[in-house]
N, C-alpha and C positions, 0 to 999 in steps of 0.2 A: 357162678357166684352171683347171688342177688344182693344188690346194695341195700343198706339200711333205708327204711322208708320214713325216716325222721324228717321233720320240717322245723326250721329254726323257730324259736319262741317269739322273736320280734324282728322288725325290719332292721337292716344295716345300711348305713349310708357310706358310700365308697367314693374314692377319687382316682381317676386315671390321669397321669401327668405326661405332658410332652414338653420337653425343654432341651436346651443346647448346652451341654457341659464343655469345659475347656480341656483339651487333651493334656493329661499328666498332672493336672492341678487338683489333687484329692482334697486338700484343705479348702480351696475356693469352691469346688463343686459341692462339698458338704455344706458350706454356707448357703449356696444357692438352693440346695435341697431343703435346708431348714426353712428358708423363706417359703418355698412351695408347700411344705407340710403345714406351715402356719396358715397359709391361704386355704388349704384344703380343710383344716380344722375349723377355720372361720366360716366355712360354708356347710358345716355340720358333719363332715366326713369323720368316720371312726377308723377307716383304713385308707391308706394312700399308697398307690403303686407308682414307682418311678422307673425310668427306662433301664434297659440292659447296660451293664458296665458304666452306669452314670457317674459313679464317684471318680473314675479315672478317664472316662470317655472311651467310646468304642473307636479307637484310632490305632490300628495294629502297628504302624511304624513306631509310635511312642511306647506302646506296650512292649514291643520287642527291644527297644533301646534302653528302657529304664524300668526293668521289673521291680527293683528295690523301691523306687519312688512311687510306682503306680499300684503296688499290691498293698492289701491290708492283711495282717497276720492273724490267724486263728489259732487258739490253743487246742489241746486234744478234745475238749468238749465243744469246740466250735465257737467259743466266746471270742469276740474281737474287742480289744481294749485300746485301739489306736486313738490317741488324743486329737487327731485331726477331725474325728467324727463327733467331738463334743458338742458343737452347735446343733447337730442333727439329733443327738440324744436329748438335748434340752428342749428342742422344738417338739419332739414326739411326746415327751413328758408334759410339757406345758399345754400342748394342744389336745392331749388325750387321744392321740392317733397312733395306731399300729402302722409302721412303715415297712414296705418292701422295696428295696433299692438295690440296683446292680453294682457289683464290685468285682475286682480281680482279687481272689483270696489265695493266700499262701498257707498251706497246711503244714503241721509239724513234720510229716513224712516227706516234705519237699514238693508235693503236688501243688500245681497252680490251677485254679478252677475259675470258671465264670459263675460267680455266686449270686444268689439272691439273699442279701442280708435282711434279717428281721430286726427292727428296732421296736421293742415293745413299749407300752404306755408308761413303764417305769424308767425307760431310757436305756435298758440293757440291749446290747448288740450281739448277735450271733449269726453264724452261717445257717440259714434255714434250708437251703437247697443248692446243689451244684448242678449246673446244666448237664444233661445227659447226652443230648444229640448235638454234637459240635458240627458247625457248618464250615466247609471249605478250609481255608488256611487257619481257622481257629485251632485246628488239630496240631499245628506247629508250635503254638504258644501255650495251650491248655490241655489238661487231662479231663476226661469225662467224669461226671458224677456217677455214683454206683446205686443210687436209690431215689425213689420218689419221696415227696413230702406233702403233708396236709397241714395247713395252718389253722389253728383253732382260735376263733375270735368270738367272744360271747358264746352263743349257741350255734354259730356258723362253722361249717367245715369247708375250707377253701384250699383246693389243690393248687400247687405251684408248678409252673413251667417257665422256661426262659426261651423266648423267640423261636428258634428252629424246633424246639420240643413241640410247639403247638402245630407244626406242620404234619405231625404224625397222629392220626386218629387214635392209635393205641395209647398215647400218652394221656390225653384227656380222658379216655375211657377208663384207664387205670385209676385216675383220680375219682371218677364217678363211682366206680365199683368199690372204692374205699369210703363211699358215702358223701363225697363232696357235693355241696350245694352251689359252689362257684369255683372258678379257675382263674388264677391271677398270673398274668404273663408280662413281665418286664421284657421289652424287645428293642431291637435296633434294625429297622427296615430302611433300606437304601432307596433313594429316589429312583423311580422307574418300576417299583414293585407294588404300586398301589392296588392293582387288581388282586394279587395274592394276599396282600395285607388285609384287604377288606373281606376276603372270602374265607381264609383259614379259620379265623377266630369266631366269626358268625357260625361257621360249620361246626366247630367244636361245641358251641353253645347248644345248637339244635341236636347234634349227634347224641348229646348226653343230657339234654334238658336241664342245663345248669347255666347260671349267670357266668359271664366272662368279663374280666377287667383287663384290658390291653393297653399298656403304656408304651410309648415309643419316643425315641430321640427325634430331634428336628434340627434342620440347619446343618452347618458345617461346610467344608469345602470338598469338591469332587477329588478323588472318587469316594470319599467318605462323607457324602451328603445324605441326610436322612429326611424322611418324608412325613413325619407327624402322623395325623390321622388316628390319634389315640381314641379309644372307644370303650363303652360299657354296653354289653349286649344282654338282652333278656333271655330266658331259657328257650325261646324259639328262634334266637339268632337275630332279633330285631334290635337296632341300636337305640339305647336309651339316651346316649350322648355320644357325640363324635366331634373330634377336633378337625381343624383345617389342615392342609398339607404343609402350611408354614406357620410359624409363630408359636410362642409359649402359651400353653393352656393348662388349666386345672379343671378337669371335667368331673362333675359330681352327679351322682344318681343314687336313688334309694332302692335297695334290693328288697322286694316284698315277699315274705313267706307264702302269702296267698297265691301270688303269681306262680311261684315254684310248684306249689301243690296242684294248682289247676292245670298247668302245663303237663306235669307228670301223669296226671289222671287222663288227660285227653290224648297224650302222645306217650305211650307206655313202652317205648323201646327198651329201656333198662329192665323193666319188669319182665318183658317178653323175650329177653336175650336167651338164646339156646346155649346149653353148657358147652357145646362143641360147635359153635356157629361156623358153618362153612368148612368144617374140618374133613368131612368125607366127600370126595368129589369123583365124578365119573366123566369120561370123555364121550361126547355125543357126536355121532356122524353128521356131517353137514349135507 
């Protein structure tokens, strides 16, 4: 499959956020997210990505103890009408920013997922994507998503992954083959994982010659202490912006169509991909 060779019509300014949510406090975290979105919009961002499970915090003991209080309910169409998110709806609408933020979503069939919620510029909230690759003990609390997703913003196609999804080259490649120009990754990387945090998402950018926007939680108490380092990567995997390992940050960069086109012209892995890459193998004597 050859991905479409389209290039967006205009630049897109995006924000990658690192911040510390409060475990279990969906209403308070939505207020904090609203402030971060307004900060992003004030710096010119049209898309803002916040960390994995930000609205409830990535804190498994709390998520296990209080599912009713930490989840947001989605209707059969994926729409979320939870009034605790009203400040975030208002911020997205007022700032003109499309928001991607992590939440624990409860679906009508009873499934609980690690969701990336999309809040559009009109303030509507829906489940945009459910994390497919669950990590470790997440499998005890959540069900995996069944499909990928591409977010359409202006003329940009932005694939969506959540944290551990980005550790699988196939996940980012599927987005690229769907025509993605960028890959948005709300995440939660624990302290001590800095090497992998900095490697995976730069690699997904270069693998697929696409921009990557990586958001991460920061702070918290051991063993659930997170390491920040939110970043925006160009299509060669070079950081356009990167946060420190500590402290709240709203990192903003502009994604340039000309840079995307030039990179894909010079590094044509997507165009050169064989239909059955590596599928036929032989054993060689040593």
